[in-house]
PDB file of N, CA, C and O in Angstrom:
ATOM      1  N   MET A   1       0.090  -7.046 -16.048  1.00  0.00           N
ATOM      2  CA  MET A   1       1.381  -6.948 -16.697  1.00  0.00           C
ATOM      3  C   MET A   1       2.474  -6.933 -15.616  1.00  0.00           C
ATOM      4  O   MET A   1       2.430  -6.134 -14.680  1.00  0.00           O
ATOM      5  N   ASN A   2       3.446  -7.828 -15.767  1.00  0.00           N
ATOM      6  CA  ASN A   2       4.582  -7.876 -14.857  1.00  0.00           C
ATOM      7  C   ASN A   2       5.779  -7.180 -15.485  1.00  0.00           C
ATOM      8  O   ASN A   2       6.051  -7.336 -16.676  1.00  0.00           O
ATOM      9  N   ILE A   3       6.477  -6.425 -14.683  1.00  0.00           N
ATOM     10  CA  ILE A   3       7.697  -5.762 -15.143  1.00  0.00           C
ATOM     11  C   ILE A   3       8.845  -6.252 -14.280  1.00  0.00           C
ATOM     12  O   ILE A   3       8.782  -6.201 -13.052  1.00  0.00           O
ATOM     13  N   PHE A   4       9.896  -6.729 -14.938  1.00  0.00           N
ATOM     14  CA  PHE A   4      11.065  -7.202 -14.225  1.00  0.00           C
ATOM     15  C   PHE A   4      12.242  -6.310 -14.552  1.00  0.00           C
ATOM     16  O   PHE A   4      12.446  -5.924 -15.703  1.00  0.00           O
ATOM     17  N   VAL A   5      13.005  -5.989 -13.539  1.00  0.00           N
ATOM     18  CA  VAL A   5      14.197  -5.163 -13.720  1.00  0.00           C
ATOM     19  C   VAL A   5      15.405  -6.007 -13.334  1.00  0.00           C
ATOM     20  O   VAL A   5      15.447  -6.593 -12.253  1.00  0.00           O
ATOM     21  N   ALA A   6      16.376  -6.061 -14.223  1.00  0.00           N
ATOM     22  CA  ALA A   6      17.591  -6.822 -13.942  1.00  0.00           C
ATOM     23  C   ALA A   6      18.742  -5.854 -13.688  1.00  0.00           C
ATOM     24  O   ALA A   6      18.968  -4.924 -14.463  1.00  0.00           O
ATOM     25  N   ILE A   7      19.449  -6.076 -12.620  1.00  0.00           N
ATOM     26  CA  ILE A   7      20.623  -5.273 -12.290  1.00  0.00           C
ATOM     27  C   ILE A   7      21.821  -6.202 -12.287  1.00  0.00           C
ATOM     28  O   ILE A   7      21.803  -7.249 -11.640  1.00  0.00           O
ATOM     29  N   ALA A   8      22.857  -5.821 -13.007  1.00  0.00           N
ATOM     30  CA  ALA A   8      24.060  -6.652 -13.083  1.00  0.00           C
ATOM     31  C   ALA A   8      24.977  -6.313 -11.917  1.00  0.00           C
ATOM     32  O   ALA A   8      25.746  -5.355 -11.990  1.00  0.00           O
ATOM     33  N   LEU A   9      24.902  -7.086 -10.853  1.00  0.00           N
ATOM     34  CA  LEU A   9      25.776  -6.878  -9.702  1.00  0.00           C
ATOM     35  C   LEU A   9      27.015  -7.751  -9.851  1.00  0.00           C
ATOM     36  O   LEU A   9      26.926  -8.936 -10.175  1.00  0.00           O
ATOM     37  N   VAL A  10      28.159  -7.148  -9.612  1.00  0.00           N
ATOM     38  CA  VAL A  10      29.429  -7.867  -9.688  1.00  0.00           C
ATOM     39  C   VAL A  10      30.027  -7.857  -8.292  1.00  0.00           C
ATOM     40  O   VAL A  10      30.057  -6.816  -7.635  1.00  0.00           O
ATOM     41  N   GLN A  11      30.500  -9.002  -7.838  1.00  0.00           N
ATOM     42  CA  GLN A  11      31.000  -9.132  -6.476  1.00  0.00           C
ATOM     43  C   GLN A  11      32.508  -8.933  -6.412  1.00  0.00           C
ATOM     44  O   GLN A  11      33.266  -9.515  -7.188  1.00  0.00           O
ATOM     45  N   PHE A  12      32.926  -8.083  -5.453  1.00  0.00           N
ATOM     46  CA  PHE A  12      34.339  -7.846  -5.178  1.00  0.00           C
ATOM     47  C   PHE A  12      34.572  -7.997  -3.680  1.00  0.00           C
ATOM     48  O   PHE A  12      33.635  -8.224  -2.914  1.00  0.00           O
ATOM     49  N   THR A  13      35.831  -7.868  -3.271  1.00  0.00           N
ATOM     50  CA  THR A  13      36.198  -8.027  -1.862  1.00  0.00           C
ATOM     51  C   THR A  13      36.766  -6.721  -1.330  1.00  0.00           C
ATOM     52  O   THR A  13      37.717  -6.174  -1.887  1.00  0.00           O
ATOM     53  N   GLY A  14      36.177  -6.227  -0.248  1.00  0.00           N
ATOM     54  CA  GLY A  14      36.689  -5.025   0.401  1.00  0.00           C
ATOM     55  C   GLY A  14      37.991  -5.335   1.120  1.00  0.00           C
ATOM     56  O   GLY A  14      38.316  -6.498   1.359  1.00  0.00           O
ATOM     57  N   ALA A  15      38.733  -4.294   1.463  1.00  0.00           N
ATOM     58  CA  ALA A  15      40.053  -4.470   2.068  1.00  0.00           C
ATOM     59  C   ALA A  15      40.018  -5.232   3.391  1.00  0.00           C
ATOM     60  O   ALA A  15      41.011  -5.853   3.770  1.00  0.00           O
ATOM     61  N   SER A  16      38.897  -5.194   4.091  1.00  0.00           N
ATOM     62  CA  SER A  16      38.797  -5.941   5.350  1.00  0.00           C
ATOM     63  C   SER A  16      38.144  -7.303   5.150  1.00  0.00           C
ATOM     64  O   SER A  16      37.802  -7.983   6.117  1.00  0.00           O
ATOM     65  N   GLY A  17      37.972  -7.700   3.877  1.00  0.00           N
ATOM     66  CA  GLY A  17      37.443  -9.029   3.574  1.00  0.00           C
ATOM     67  C   GLY A  17      35.945  -9.090   3.362  1.00  0.00           C
ATOM     68  O   GLY A  17      35.417 -10.164   3.073  1.00  0.00           O
ATOM     69  N   GLN A  18      35.240  -7.973   3.495  1.00  0.00           N
ATOM     70  CA  GLN A  18      33.790  -7.990   3.311  1.00  0.00           C
ATOM     71  C   GLN A  18      33.421  -8.067   1.843  1.00  0.00           C
ATOM     72  O   GLN A  18      34.172  -7.623   0.975  1.00  0.00           O
ATOM     73  N   ARG A  19      32.255  -8.637   1.576  1.00  0.00           N
ATOM     74  CA  ARG A  19      31.750  -8.740   0.202  1.00  0.00           C
ATOM     75  C   ARG A  19      31.162  -7.397  -0.205  1.00  0.00           C
ATOM     76  O   ARG A  19      30.428  -6.769   0.557  1.00  0.00           O
ATOM     77  N   ILE A  20      31.497  -6.964  -1.423  1.00  0.00           N
ATOM     78  CA  ILE A  20      30.958  -5.713  -1.971  1.00  0.00           C
ATOM     79  C   ILE A  20      30.309  -6.046  -3.308  1.00  0.00           C
ATOM     80  O   ILE A  20      30.970  -6.541  -4.220  1.00  0.00           O
ATOM     81  N   ASP A  21      29.014  -5.773  -3.421  1.00  0.00           N
ATOM     82  CA  ASP A  21      28.300  -5.968  -4.674  1.00  0.00           C
ATOM     83  C   ASP A  21      28.181  -4.618  -5.369  1.00  0.00           C
ATOM     84  O   ASP A  21      27.687  -3.652  -4.789  1.00  0.00           O
ATOM     85  N   ILE A  22      28.639  -4.561  -6.618  1.00  0.00           N
ATOM     86  CA  ILE A  22      28.668  -3.311  -7.366  1.00  0.00           C
ATOM     87  C   ILE A  22      27.746  -3.425  -8.572  1.00  0.00           C
ATOM     88  O   ILE A  22      27.776  -4.421  -9.294  1.00  0.00           O
ATOM     89  N   ASN A  23      26.932  -2.404  -8.784  1.00  0.00           N
ATOM     90  CA  ASN A  23      26.100  -2.332  -9.979  1.00  0.00           C
ATOM     91  C   ASN A  23      27.013  -1.896 -11.120  1.00  0.00           C
ATOM     92  O   ASN A  23      27.457  -0.749 -11.157  1.00  0.00           O
ATOM     93  N   ALA A  24      27.291  -2.797 -12.041  1.00  0.00           N
ATOM     94  CA  ALA A  24      28.234  -2.540 -13.126  1.00  0.00           C
ATOM     95  C   ALA A  24      27.834  -1.346 -13.980  1.00  0.00           C
ATOM     96  O   ALA A  24      28.701  -0.670 -14.533  1.00  0.00           O
ATOM     97  N   ALA A  25      26.542  -1.074 -14.097  1.00  0.00           N
ATOM     98  CA  ALA A  25      26.070   0.041 -14.911  1.00  0.00           C
ATOM     99  C   ALA A  25      26.398   1.393 -14.285  1.00  0.00           C
ATOM    100  O   ALA A  25      26.294   2.417 -14.961  1.00  0.00           O
ATOM    101  N   GLU A  26      26.791   1.423 -13.011  1.00  0.00           N
ATOM    102  CA  GLU A  26      27.094   2.679 -12.333  1.00  0.00           C
ATOM    103  C   GLU A  26      28.589   2.933 -12.175  1.00  0.00           C
ATOM    104  O   GLU A  26      28.988   3.875 -11.490  1.00  0.00           O
ATOM    105  N   VAL A  27      29.412   2.109 -12.799  1.00  0.00           N
ATOM    106  CA  VAL A  27      30.867   2.286 -12.725  1.00  0.00           C
ATOM    107  C   VAL A  27      31.300   3.309 -13.767  1.00  0.00           C
ATOM    108  O   VAL A  27      30.948   3.202 -14.942  1.00  0.00           O
ATOM    109  N   THR A  28      32.071   4.308 -13.321  1.00  0.00           N
ATOM    110  CA  THR A  28      32.563   5.332 -14.249  1.00  0.00           C
ATOM    111  C   THR A  28      34.053   5.203 -14.525  1.00  0.00           C
ATOM    112  O   THR A  28      34.522   5.631 -15.579  1.00  0.00           O
ATOM    113  N   SER A  29      34.805   4.619 -13.596  1.00  0.00           N
ATOM    114  CA  SER A  29      36.248   4.480 -13.802  1.00  0.00           C
ATOM    115  C   SER A  29      36.807   3.367 -12.935  1.00  0.00           C
ATOM    116  O   SER A  29      36.214   2.964 -11.935  1.00  0.00           O
ATOM    117  N   VAL A  30      37.964   2.888 -13.354  1.00  0.00           N
ATOM    118  CA  VAL A  30      38.701   1.869 -12.611  1.00  0.00           C
ATOM    119  C   VAL A  30      40.152   2.301 -12.640  1.00  0.00           C
ATOM    120  O   VAL A  30      40.719   2.512 -13.712  1.00  0.00           O
ATOM    121  N   ARG A  31      40.767   2.438 -11.455  1.00  0.00           N
ATOM    122  CA  ARG A  31      42.169   2.871 -11.435  1.00  0.00           C
ATOM    123  C   ARG A  31      42.879   2.343 -10.205  1.00  0.00           C
ATOM    124  O   ARG A  31      42.261   1.988  -9.202  1.00  0.00           O
ATOM    125  N   GLU A  32      44.203   2.303 -10.316  1.00  0.00           N
ATOM    126  CA  GLU A  32      45.020   1.909  -9.177  1.00  0.00           C
ATOM    127  C   GLU A  32      45.125   3.085  -8.216  1.00  0.00           C
ATOM    128  O   GLU A  32      45.122   4.236  -8.654  1.00  0.00           O
ATOM    129  N   PRO A  33      45.218   2.820  -6.913  1.00  0.00           N
ATOM    130  CA  PRO A  33      45.389   3.923  -5.965  1.00  0.00           C
ATOM    131  C   PRO A  33      46.772   4.554  -6.142  1.00  0.00           C
ATOM    132  O   PRO A  33      47.744   3.866  -6.454  1.00  0.00           O
ATOM    133  N   HIS A  34      46.844   5.846  -5.942  1.00  0.00           N
ATOM    134  CA  HIS A  34      48.115   6.566  -6.021  1.00  0.00           C
ATOM    135  C   HIS A  34      48.668   6.755  -4.611  1.00  0.00           C
ATOM    136  O   HIS A  34      47.948   6.572  -3.629  1.00  0.00           O
ATOM    137  N   ASP A  35      49.933   7.118  -4.512  1.00  0.00           N
ATOM    138  CA  ASP A  35      50.562   7.329  -3.199  1.00  0.00           C
ATOM    139  C   ASP A  35      49.806   8.351  -2.352  1.00  0.00           C
ATOM    140  O   ASP A  35      49.700   8.187  -1.136  1.00  0.00           O
ATOM    141  N   PHE A  36      49.279   9.402  -2.983  1.00  0.00           N
ATOM    142  CA  PHE A  36      48.611  10.447  -2.209  1.00  0.00           C
ATOM    143  C   PHE A  36      47.254  10.015  -1.660  1.00  0.00           C
ATOM    144  O   PHE A  36      46.678  10.732  -0.840  1.00  0.00           O
ATOM    145  N   THR A  37      46.720   8.859  -2.087  1.00  0.00           N
ATOM    146  CA  THR A  37      45.453   8.356  -1.550  1.00  0.00           C
ATOM    147  C   THR A  37      45.676   7.325  -0.449  1.00  0.00           C
ATOM    148  O   THR A  37      44.718   6.733   0.048  1.00  0.00           O
ATOM    149  N   ALA A  38      46.925   7.106  -0.065  1.00  0.00           N
ATOM    150  CA  ALA A  38      47.245   6.043   0.896  1.00  0.00           C
ATOM    151  C   ALA A  38      46.463   6.163   2.196  1.00  0.00           C
ATOM    152  O   ALA A  38      46.034   5.143   2.735  1.00  0.00           O
ATOM    153  N   GLY A  39      46.267   7.342   2.710  1.00  0.00           N
ATOM    154  CA  GLY A  39      45.555   7.510   3.974  1.00  0.00           C
ATOM    155  C   GLY A  39      44.045   7.487   3.843  1.00  0.00           C
ATOM    156  O   GLY A  39      43.339   7.455   4.851  1.00  0.00           O
ATOM    157  N   HIS A  40      43.544   7.504   2.635  1.00  0.00           N
ATOM    158  CA  HIS A  40      42.105   7.568   2.424  1.00  0.00           C
ATOM    159  C   HIS A  40      41.438   6.205   2.294  1.00  0.00           C
ATOM    160  O   HIS A  40      40.230   6.088   2.499  1.00  0.00           O
ATOM    161  N   PHE A  41      42.201   5.185   1.960  1.00  0.00           N
ATOM    162  CA  PHE A  41      41.640   3.854   1.765  1.00  0.00           C
ATOM    163  C   PHE A  41      42.381   2.851   2.638  1.00  0.00           C
ATOM    164  O   PHE A  41      43.554   3.040   2.960  1.00  0.00           O
ATOM    165  N   ALA A  42      41.687   1.786   3.018  1.00  0.00           N
ATOM    166  CA  ALA A  42      42.265   0.777   3.902  1.00  0.00           C
ATOM    167  C   ALA A  42      43.467   0.096   3.257  1.00  0.00           C
ATOM    168  O   ALA A  42      43.555  -0.025   2.035  1.00  0.00           O
ATOM    169  N   GLU A  43      44.384  -0.342   4.102  1.00  0.00           N
ATOM    170  CA  GLU A  43      45.532  -1.104   3.612  1.00  0.00           C
ATOM    171  C   GLU A  43      45.013  -2.365   2.936  1.00  0.00           C
ATOM    172  O   GLU A  43      44.070  -2.987   3.426  1.00  0.00           O
ATOM    173  N   GLY A  44      45.605  -2.739   1.840  1.00  0.00           N
ATOM    174  CA  GLY A  44      45.133  -3.901   1.088  1.00  0.00           C
ATOM    175  C   GLY A  44      44.273  -3.520  -0.101  1.00  0.00           C
ATOM    176  O   GLY A  44      43.857  -4.384  -0.873  1.00  0.00           O
ATOM    177  N   THR A  45      44.002  -2.217  -0.254  1.00  0.00           N
ATOM    178  CA  THR A  45      43.234  -1.751  -1.402  1.00  0.00           C
ATOM    179  C   THR A  45      44.138  -1.755  -2.626  1.00  0.00           C
ATOM    180  O   THR A  45      45.159  -1.068  -2.647  1.00  0.00           O
ATOM    181  N   HIS A  46      43.767  -2.529  -3.651  1.00  0.00           N
ATOM    182  CA  HIS A  46      44.577  -2.629  -4.857  1.00  0.00           C
ATOM    183  C   HIS A  46      43.946  -1.939  -6.059  1.00  0.00           C
ATOM    184  O   HIS A  46      44.618  -1.703  -7.062  1.00  0.00           O
ATOM    185  N   CYS A  47      42.660  -1.616  -5.965  1.00  0.00           N
ATOM    186  CA  CYS A  47      41.986  -0.972  -7.079  1.00  0.00           C
ATOM    187  C   CYS A  47      40.873  -0.080  -6.546  1.00  0.00           C
ATOM    188  O   CYS A  47      40.216  -0.412  -5.559  1.00  0.00           O
ATOM    189  N   LEU A  48      40.666   1.063  -7.210  1.00  0.00           N
ATOM    190  CA  LEU A  48      39.589   1.982  -6.856  1.00  0.00           C
ATOM    191  C   LEU A  48      38.572   1.986  -7.987  1.00  0.00           C
ATOM    192  O   LEU A  48      38.919   2.159  -9.155  1.00  0.00           O
ATOM    193  N   ILE A  49      37.314   1.793  -7.618  1.00  0.00           N
ATOM    194  CA  ILE A  49      36.228   1.774  -8.588  1.00  0.00           C
ATOM    195  C   ILE A  49      35.430   3.058  -8.400  1.00  0.00           C
ATOM    196  O   ILE A  49      34.829   3.274  -7.348  1.00  0.00           O
ATOM    197  N   GLY A  50      35.427   3.916  -9.435  1.00  0.00           N
ATOM    198  CA  GLY A  50      34.666   5.163  -9.391  1.00  0.00           C
ATOM    199  C   GLY A  50      33.214   4.902  -9.760  1.00  0.00           C
ATOM    200  O   GLY A  50      32.920   4.141 -10.682  1.00  0.00           O
ATOM    201  N   MET A  51      32.312   5.543  -9.027  1.00  0.00           N
ATOM    202  CA  MET A  51      30.884   5.326  -9.239  1.00  0.00           C
ATOM    203  C   MET A  51      30.213   6.608  -9.741  1.00  0.00           C
ATOM    204  O   MET A  51      30.775   7.696  -9.622  1.00  0.00           O
ATOM    205  N   THR A  52      29.018   6.471 -10.299  1.00  0.00           N
ATOM    206  CA  THR A  52      28.297   7.619 -10.845  1.00  0.00           C
ATOM    207  C   THR A  52      27.940   8.650  -9.781  1.00  0.00           C
ATOM    208  O   THR A  52      27.714   9.813 -10.114  1.00  0.00           O
ATOM    209  N   ASN A  53      27.884   8.259  -8.517  1.00  0.00           N
ATOM    210  CA  ASN A  53      27.575   9.210  -7.450  1.00  0.00           C
ATOM    211  C   ASN A  53      28.812   9.978  -6.980  1.00  0.00           C
ATOM    212  O   ASN A  53      28.733  10.761  -6.034  1.00  0.00           O
ATOM    213  N   GLY A  54      29.960   9.754  -7.642  1.00  0.00           N
ATOM    214  CA  GLY A  54      31.179  10.482  -7.308  1.00  0.00           C
ATOM    215  C   GLY A  54      32.040   9.813  -6.256  1.00  0.00           C
ATOM    216  O   GLY A  54      33.130  10.301  -5.958  1.00  0.00           O
ATOM    217  N   LYS A  55      31.587   8.720  -5.692  1.00  0.00           N
ATOM    218  CA  LYS A  55      32.350   8.025  -4.658  1.00  0.00           C
ATOM    219  C   LYS A  55      33.259   6.982  -5.280  1.00  0.00           C
ATOM    220  O   LYS A  55      33.013   6.501  -6.387  1.00  0.00           O
ATOM    221  N   PHE A  56      34.326   6.634  -4.542  1.00  0.00           N
ATOM    222  CA  PHE A  56      35.235   5.576  -4.952  1.00  0.00           C
ATOM    223  C   PHE A  56      35.126   4.430  -3.969  1.00  0.00           C
ATOM    224  O   PHE A  56      35.029   4.644  -2.760  1.00  0.00           O
ATOM    225  N   ILE A  57      35.142   3.218  -4.486  1.00  0.00           N
ATOM    226  CA  ILE A  57      35.103   2.020  -3.657  1.00  0.00           C
ATOM    227  C   ILE A  57      36.426   1.300  -3.822  1.00  0.00           C
ATOM    228  O   ILE A  57      36.824   0.965  -4.938  1.00  0.00           O
ATOM    229  N   GLY A  58      37.110   1.060  -2.705  1.00  0.00           N
ATOM    230  CA  GLY A  58      38.388   0.360  -2.735  1.00  0.00           C
ATOM    231  C   GLY A  58      38.185  -1.135  -2.576  1.00  0.00           C
ATOM    232  O   GLY A  58      37.460  -1.582  -1.687  1.00  0.00           O
ATOM    233  N   VAL A  59      38.836  -1.915  -3.454  1.00  0.00           N
ATOM    234  CA  VAL A  59      38.700  -3.373  -3.401  1.00  0.00           C
ATOM    235  C   VAL A  59      40.076  -4.035  -3.395  1.00  0.00           C
ATOM    236  O   VAL A  59      41.071  -3.429  -3.791  1.00  0.00           O
ATOM    237  N   MET A  60      40.117  -5.291  -2.939  1.00  0.00           N
ATOM    238  CA  MET A  60      41.368  -6.048  -2.867  1.00  0.00           C
ATOM    239  C   MET A  60      41.816  -6.577  -4.229  1.00  0.00           C
ATOM    240  O   MET A  60      43.011  -6.767  -4.453  1.00  0.00           O
ATOM    241  N   GLU A  61      40.878  -6.813  -5.135  1.00  0.00           N
ATOM    242  CA  GLU A  61      41.241  -7.319  -6.452  1.00  0.00           C
ATOM    243  C   GLU A  61      42.067  -6.263  -7.195  1.00  0.00           C
ATOM    244  O   GLU A  61      41.884  -5.064  -6.985  1.00  0.00           O
ATOM    245  N   ASN A  62      42.972  -6.716  -8.062  1.00  0.00           N
ATOM    246  CA  ASN A  62      43.726  -5.738  -8.847  1.00  0.00           C
ATOM    247  C   ASN A  62      42.828  -5.224  -9.977  1.00  0.00           C
ATOM    248  O   ASN A  62      41.788  -5.814 -10.270  1.00  0.00           O
ATOM    249  N   CYS A  63      43.237  -4.126 -10.604  1.00  0.00           N
ATOM    250  CA  CYS A  63      42.394  -3.468 -11.604  1.00  0.00           C
ATOM    251  C   CYS A  63      42.156  -4.327 -12.847  1.00  0.00           C
ATOM    252  O   CYS A  63      41.099  -4.214 -13.469  1.00  0.00           O
ATOM    253  N   ASP A  64      43.096  -5.168 -13.217  1.00  0.00           N
ATOM    254  CA  ASP A  64      42.877  -6.065 -14.353  1.00  0.00           C
ATOM    255  C   ASP A  64      41.740  -7.037 -14.053  1.00  0.00           C
ATOM    256  O   ASP A  64      40.902  -7.298 -14.916  1.00  0.00           O
ATOM    257  N   GLN A  65      41.708  -7.574 -12.833  1.00  0.00           N
ATOM    258  CA  GLN A  65      40.629  -8.483 -12.434  1.00  0.00           C
ATOM    259  C   GLN A  65      39.292  -7.750 -12.428  1.00  0.00           C
ATOM    260  O   GLN A  65      38.278  -8.297 -12.861  1.00  0.00           O
ATOM    261  N   VAL A  66      39.291  -6.513 -11.938  1.00  0.00           N
ATOM    262  CA  VAL A  66      38.060  -5.717 -11.882  1.00  0.00           C
ATOM    263  C   VAL A  66      37.547  -5.456 -13.297  1.00  0.00           C
ATOM    264  O   VAL A  66      36.357  -5.621 -13.563  1.00  0.00           O
ATOM    265  N   ARG A  67      38.425  -5.056 -14.192  1.00  0.00           N
ATOM    266  CA  ARG A  67      38.012  -4.790 -15.579  1.00  0.00           C
ATOM    267  C   ARG A  67      37.418  -6.039 -16.234  1.00  0.00           C
ATOM    268  O   ARG A  67      36.382  -5.969 -16.895  1.00  0.00           O
ATOM    269  N   ARG A  68      38.078  -7.167 -16.045  1.00  0.00           N
ATOM    270  CA  ARG A  68      37.572  -8.415 -16.640  1.00  0.00           C
ATOM    271  C   ARG A  68      36.186  -8.756 -16.093  1.00  0.00           C
ATOM    272  O   ARG A  68      35.321  -9.219 -16.836  1.00  0.00           O
ATOM    273  N   ALA A  69      35.979  -8.530 -14.811  1.00  0.00           N
ATOM    274  CA  ALA A  69      34.685  -8.848 -14.196  1.00  0.00           C
ATOM    275  C   ALA A  69      33.585  -7.906 -14.682  1.00  0.00           C
ATOM    276  O   ALA A  69      32.427  -8.312 -14.788  1.00  0.00           O
ATOM    277  N   LEU A  70      33.930  -6.664 -14.977  1.00  0.00           N
ATOM    278  CA  LEU A  70      32.928  -5.674 -15.364  1.00  0.00           C
ATOM    279  C   LEU A  70      32.546  -5.732 -16.841  1.00  0.00           C
ATOM    280  O   LEU A  70      31.398  -5.460 -17.192  1.00  0.00           O
ATOM    281  N   VAL A  71      33.472  -6.076 -17.688  1.00  0.00           N
ATOM    282  CA  VAL A  71      33.186  -6.084 -19.131  1.00  0.00           C
ATOM    283  C   VAL A  71      32.068  -7.069 -19.430  1.00  0.00           C
ATOM    284  O   VAL A  71      32.109  -8.228 -19.016  1.00  0.00           O
ATOM    285  N   GLY A  72      31.074  -6.587 -20.154  1.00  0.00           N
ATOM    286  CA  GLY A  72      29.942  -7.432 -20.517  1.00  0.00           C
ATOM    287  C   GLY A  72      28.888  -7.560 -19.437  1.00  0.00           C
ATOM    288  O   GLY A  72      27.928  -8.312 -19.602  1.00  0.00           O
ATOM    289  N   ARG A  73      29.044  -6.842 -18.332  1.00  0.00           N
ATOM    290  CA  ARG A  73      28.079  -6.922 -17.225  1.00  0.00           C
ATOM    291  C   ARG A  73      27.288  -5.638 -17.069  1.00  0.00           C
ATOM    292  O   ARG A  73      26.745  -5.382 -15.994  1.00  0.00           O
ATOM    293  N   GLY A  74      27.207  -4.823 -18.112  1.00  0.00           N
ATOM    294  CA  GLY A  74      26.458  -3.574 -18.020  1.00  0.00           C
ATOM    295  C   GLY A  74      27.366  -2.369 -17.889  1.00  0.00           C
ATOM    296  O   GLY A  74      26.904  -1.230 -17.955  1.00  0.00           O
ATOM    297  N   ALA A  75      28.654  -2.609 -17.705  1.00  0.00           N
ATOM    298  CA  ALA A  75      29.595  -1.497 -17.610  1.00  0.00           C
ATOM    299  C   ALA A  75      29.963  -1.042 -19.011  1.00  0.00           C
ATOM    300  O   ALA A  75      29.821  -1.791 -19.977  1.00  0.00           O
ATOM    301  N   SER A  76      30.427   0.164 -19.111  1.00  0.00           N
ATOM    302  CA  SER A  76      30.835   0.717 -20.397  1.00  0.00           C
ATOM    303  C   SER A  76      32.172   0.107 -20.788  1.00  0.00           C
ATOM    304  O   SER A  76      33.199   0.446 -20.201  1.00  0.00           O
ATOM    305  N   GLY A  77      32.176  -0.782 -21.764  1.00  0.00           N
ATOM    306  CA  GLY A  77      33.378  -1.490 -22.177  1.00  0.00           C
ATOM    307  C   GLY A  77      34.587  -0.622 -22.419  1.00  0.00           C
ATOM    308  O   GLY A  77      35.620  -0.848 -21.789  1.00  0.00           O
ATOM    309  N   PRO A  78      34.513   0.388 -23.321  1.00  0.00           N
ATOM    310  CA  PRO A  78      35.711   1.187 -23.606  1.00  0.00           C
ATOM    311  C   PRO A  78      36.238   1.922 -22.384  1.00  0.00           C
ATOM    312  O   PRO A  78      37.451   1.990 -22.186  1.00  0.00           O
ATOM    313  N   CYS A  79      35.352   2.474 -21.558  1.00  0.00           N
ATOM    314  CA  CYS A  79      35.836   3.213 -20.392  1.00  0.00           C
ATOM    315  C   CYS A  79      36.488   2.277 -19.397  1.00  0.00           C
ATOM    316  O   CYS A  79      37.568   2.566 -18.882  1.00  0.00           O
ATOM    317  N   VAL A  80      35.848   1.174 -19.126  1.00  0.00           N
ATOM    318  CA  VAL A  80      36.378   0.248 -18.131  1.00  0.00           C
ATOM    319  C   VAL A  80      37.724  -0.313 -18.582  1.00  0.00           C
ATOM    320  O   VAL A  80      38.579  -0.624 -17.752  1.00  0.00           O
ATOM    321  N   MET A  81      37.910  -0.440 -19.875  1.00  0.00           N
ATOM    322  CA  MET A  81      39.168  -1.011 -20.372  1.00  0.00           C
ATOM    323  C   MET A  81      40.328  -0.025 -20.321  1.00  0.00           C
ATOM    324  O   MET A  81      41.473  -0.452 -20.165  1.00  0.00           O
ATOM    325  N   VAL A  82      40.081   1.270 -20.445  1.00  0.00           N
ATOM    326  CA  VAL A  82      41.197   2.210 -20.470  1.00  0.00           C
ATOM    327  C   VAL A  82      41.178   3.187 -19.318  1.00  0.00           C
ATOM    328  O   VAL A  82      42.143   3.240 -18.555  1.00  0.00           O
ATOM    329  N   CYS A  83      40.143   3.947 -19.162  1.00  0.00           N
ATOM    330  CA  CYS A  83      39.957   4.894 -18.056  1.00  0.00           C
ATOM    331  C   CYS A  83      41.193   5.753 -17.785  1.00  0.00           C
ATOM    332  O   CYS A  83      41.477   6.064 -16.628  1.00  0.00           O
ATOM    333  N   GLY A  84      41.907   6.129 -18.793  1.00  0.00           N
ATOM    334  CA  GLY A  84      43.029   7.044 -18.620  1.00  0.00           C
ATOM    335  C   GLY A  84      44.301   6.412 -18.109  1.00  0.00           C
ATOM    336  O   GLY A  84      45.293   7.116 -17.921  1.00  0.00           O
ATOM    337  N   GLU A  85      44.313   5.122 -17.879  1.00  0.00           N
ATOM    338  CA  GLU A  85      45.536   4.476 -17.404  1.00  0.00           C
ATOM    339  C   GLU A  85      46.401   4.066 -18.573  1.00  0.00           C
ATOM    340  O   GLU A  85      45.907   3.824 -19.674  1.00  0.00           O
ATOM    341  N   THR A  86      47.687   3.991 -18.326  1.00  0.00           N
ATOM    342  CA  THR A  86      48.606   3.547 -19.366  1.00  0.00           C
ATOM    343  C   THR A  86      49.099   2.159 -19.043  1.00  0.00           C
ATOM    344  O   THR A  86      49.228   1.800 -17.872  1.00  0.00           O
ATOM    345  N   ALA A  87      49.373   1.380 -20.056  1.00  0.00           N
ATOM    346  CA  ALA A  87      49.876   0.015 -19.853  1.00  0.00           C
ATOM    347  C   ALA A  87      51.272   0.086 -19.266  1.00  0.00           C
ATOM    348  O   ALA A  87      52.043   0.989 -19.590  1.00  0.00           O
ATOM    349  N   ARG A  88      51.594  -0.855 -18.415  1.00  0.00           N
ATOM    350  CA  ARG A  88      52.919  -0.891 -17.779  1.00  0.00           C
ATOM    351  C   ARG A  88      53.735  -2.006 -18.337  1.00  0.00           C
ATOM    352  O   ARG A  88      54.880  -2.198 -17.928  1.00  0.00           O
TER     353      ARG A  88
END
């Protein structure tokens, strides 16, 4: 008997241009960086992706692009779409 496991990896770009593959099923939140996080993430970070392990990953893509990429890829649709942010 063969068992296959599929993981939905979504590719993003780190602030220094490196490729970041994210397991969509482990995303807990998507949000824009705030002014008080400026020193914690590299310049060019436009979106923070919260993970189940409590860490945040900063990416160059904006949060709308991140949400579109995650929806339907194993991420929780309602959370990824809102995550406490308000429309601007």
